[in-house]
N, C-alpha and C positions, 0 to 999 in steps of 0.2 A: 504493499499499499504505501503510495506516495505522501507527501503533504505540503501543500500552497501554502505559506503565511502571508497573509496581509498586513502590513504595519507602515505606519507613521514613517517616515525617517528624517534625520537634521542633516541639510545638507548647507546649513547656515541661515542666517538671517533674510535673505532673499530670494530663497527658493523652498517651493510647497511641495513636496514628493511623497512619496508613495510606494514601498517596495513590495514584489510578489519572490516570494522565494519558493521555488519546486526543491523539494528533499526527497530521499528516500528514507529509507526506515535507518541508515546507519548514520543519516544527519547530512549526509555530503551531498551537493548538490545534484539533482537527477537529470541524467541524457538518455537519450536513445528514443528509439522508434516512440515508444508511448508517450513520449513528452509534447510529439509533435502535434497530438489531435488534443492536449492540453492548450497550448498554446494558439493554436489553431481557432478553440471556441474562446478564449480569454479576449484575444485582439477585437474581435465584434462585439463582444459584448461590453467591453469599455466604451466604444461609440456608441454603444443605443443607436439611437434614432440620426445621429450626427453621420455625415461624410466622414470615410476615416482611409489612411495609406502607408504603405511602406515606404519608409527610406531608405535607398542603399547609396552609399557614397564611397565606399572602397570595391575592389576585385569588380569593378565593373562590366569587365568584359563578360566573365562569369557569368553575370544575374544577364546581361543581356542576351547570352547566348542560351540560356536556360529558360529564358522567357521567350524566344524567339521559337525555340523547339515545342513548347508546352505551349503556344498560340496565346500567351499572358499578354495583355496589353498593358504598354508603361506608357508614361510622359517623360521627355528626358531632351535638353537643351546642352550644346558642348559645353563643357565645361562646370555640370550642374551634375546632382546624385540622379539617379533612376528610378523614378515614383511610380509605384505601383498604385492604381487606386483599388480599394475596397474588393482585393480579390476572392472568386467567389469561395466557399469551403474545401471543394476537392484543389484548387492550385496554392490557396493559401498552406495547407496543409504541405501540398507537395514543397513549397518557399521553404515554409518553417522547418519541415525535415530536410531539405538538402544545404540550407544554410544553417542551421544548427552551430557552427563551429564556428560561425561569422556575428559580428556586433554589428549589428543597423538599426533604423529608427522605424516612429510608428509616427502619427499623428492624424488629431480629429477633430472638426469643427468646420464651423463657416465658412472660415480664413482659407480651409485649403482650396473649396472652388474659385477663388481669386486669384491662384496659382501662385505662390509665394517664390517666386523667382530667386529673389534676394537670400533667400533662406536656402535653400537648391543648393545654389552657386557657393555659400557658406558652409555647406554639408561638407561637399567636397575638400574645402580651405582646413576647415578648423574640427571637421567629425561632429560629434554629436554635441559638441562643448555648444555647436553653434543653435541648441534647441535654448540653453540656458537664456538668451536676450527677444525670444521670441516665443516661448510656451503662454504667455499670456494674454495671446493673440487668439489660441487654440481651446477648445474643448480637455485636451490633453497632448504634452510630447511625450514619446517613451524610449529610453533604450531598452532594447531587448539584448540581451547577453545570453540566450539560450544555453550556452556550452558550460554556464555558471550556474545555471539555473534561475537566471535572475532576468527582470521588467522591473525596470523603474522609470513611475510616471510622473510626469511633472506637469503640476495642473493647478491652476488656481481654485474651479470649480469642485473638482472630485477629491473629495478625502478620503482617504481610508475605509471610514464606514460604508461608504458611497459605492468604492471600490468593491469591497468584500459582497453590498447587497447585488450587482452587474455580474458577478461572477461565479457565486455559488449557487446558480442554477442553470448557469450555461455549461457548466460541468459535474453534476450532481450524478450523472449515470455511470461516470468517468470510476475507475479507482483509483481516487484521488481526496483526501479529507481537505477542507478549507478553512482554516479557521484565521480570526481578525485577532491578533494582538496588539489592543489598546495602550 
């Protein structure tokens, strides 16, 4: 049985963050094929009804090739991150499984519709540090580090309790216990 712990994080006074840590019975980060199903349901559950997307900022050729091979639509401009808008569950599962060893981002909210080219360019230059100055415009920006069993959500709107309420029902039929550590 796996454990997904949702807890507020202290990343400094100017950042509101919540951590989702997926662990095995040995308390080590959970990895492997069964974790992709958990993350596949967690990401859209966080967004609720809001538009959302994945942001890839490194290993872009591999991401492009994977998406082309699997018919996954992307947004991209030269020198910008590869953005994958709200992939359906099957495509998202494949992306989470294939790129579990990479760190990538996710974001949701109305600002996504306007195509934040400045952020997409900054992601390539600064990595996910680019979210620090931008997350206030979104429902959330998230750092996906699934190789460490971690999802860090930066949000002015979503607190740990709300994230717990969104995620728990989305994964309740999987072999994972979800706890809220207040």
